N, C-alpha and C positions, 0 to 999 in steps of 0.2 A: 137536516136529518136528525131525528131525536134519538137519544140513547135508549137501548132496550133494558128494561129493569123488571124486577119482580117476577111474576109467573111467566110473562112473555119471554124473559131472558132464560128461565129454566127450560122452556120448551125449545128455545133456539139451540141451546147446548145439546139437547137430546137429538134434535134433527140434524144439526151441523156436525156433530162430533161422531156419531155412530157410523162406523164403516168408512170413514174418511181415510184415505191413504196419503201418507207424506211423500211428496215428490222430491225431497232433498236428496242430493247425491249421497250424503253421509248415511241417511236412514236406509236408502236402498242398498248400500254396501253392507251395512250391518245385517239387514234382513237376509240378503243373499248369502252372506257368510254363515249365518246360523242355519239357513235352509240347506246349503251345500255340505257343510262340514259337521253340523250338529253341535258345533262349539260356538261359544259366545265370548270372545276376548275383546272386551271394550275397555280401553284405558281409562284410568281415573282422570277426572277433569283436572286440567292444569290451573294453578293459581293465576289470578289476573292481577298483574303488577299494580294497576291503577284502580282495582276494585271493579264493581259492576252495579249498575242501577238500571231500572226500567227494562227495556227489551234485552239488554246484555245480561242482566241478572236472570231473566226468564230463560235465555239460551243456556246459561251456566246450569240452571236447575234442570233443564231438559237433559243436559249431559249427565247430571247426577242420576236422573231417572233411568237413562240408558245404562249407565254403569251398574245400577242396582238391579237391572234385569227387565225393566219395562221397555223392551226394544222397539215398540211401536209408538213411542211418545212423540208428539208433535207440538209445535207452538200454535196456540189458537190464533185464528185470523178472522177478520170480518166481525160479524155480530157475535160469534162464539167468544171472541176475545173480551167482550163485555161481561161475560159470565165467569170464565176461568182463564188462566194463563197458559196451561198445558193440559193435554189429555192423551190418554191411551185407551186401549180396550178395557182396562180394569181400573183406571185411576183418572180422577180430575184433580188438578193441582192449581194452587194459587201461590203467587210469589209476592211476599211483603219485603221489598228491598230497601225500604226507608229506614233511617235510624230511629231508635226508640223501641218501645215495647209493642208487641203484637196486640192488636185490638180484638177483644172477644167477639165483636160483631162479625169479623171475618170468619172466625171459627164457626159461629152459628150459621152464617150464610153458606159456608162450604158444606156443613152437615145437612142443611135443608135441601140444597141443590142435589147432593149425592143421594139422599133418600129418595128423591123423585126420579133420579136418573138410573140408579142401580149400581153405579160404580163407587169406589171408595175414595175418600177425601184425603188429600195431602196439602199442607200449608208449609211452604218454605219461608223461613224468616231469617233476616240478616241481623235483627236486633235481639232484644231480650223478650222473655215470656214470663209474666207474673205467675206465681203458683196457682192462683185461682183460674187463670186461663188454661194452664196445663191440665188441671183437674177437669175443667169443662170439656176440653178436647178429648181427654181420655173417656169421659162419660158418653161423648157423642161419636166415638170411634174415628176421630180425625187425627191423623198422624202429623206431628209437628217436627219438621226437620230444620235445624239451624245450619246455615251455610256461611262460610267465611270466604269471600271471593279472593281476597288478597292472600290469605294463608292456604287456600286450597283444601279446606277441611269441611266435613259434614258430620253432624252428630244429631242424635235424637233429642228433641226438646221436651218430650213427654214419654210416658212408658211405651206407647205404641210406636212413636218415632224411633226410640232406641231399639225396639224389636225389629223394625223394618230395616234400619241401618245394618243390624247384625245378620238378618236373614235374607234381605233383598226384597224386591217388589214382585218377583216372578211367582213366589209362593207366599201365601198369607196364612 
């Protein structure tokens, strides 16, 4: 089975992510609580003593999206996972959990995919971000969010990211 890339991948995320419901118990509980009470009390994600990489990092970033107000966020599965790591009705998100600086190519790909899809782009990054990449992300309206799995912290790595951490993902 070959990997889905380019325009085919873009159409896969549109087909696979629109209207998909998350069947996880945690997501159903959050949605039910919001529906029944009108309140959304989602706890801040807990620090991960051993850090987080790969799928664990994506799950942690999902928890951050829930905490920030994107209560319908799910982990991508199947072909959609080749396009983005997380998605909700308003956001597509990528998780760069490796050490080192964020690659500008990921910011460009996120912006291109979201332009075609109609949702907004987020990139969670565990490492650093060069100022030129921050500026490019700002120009392309891609929110950069720096997460520290061990410390349990999240901060904006560009102007849009700082605004989103302050205001949340429910209102843009």
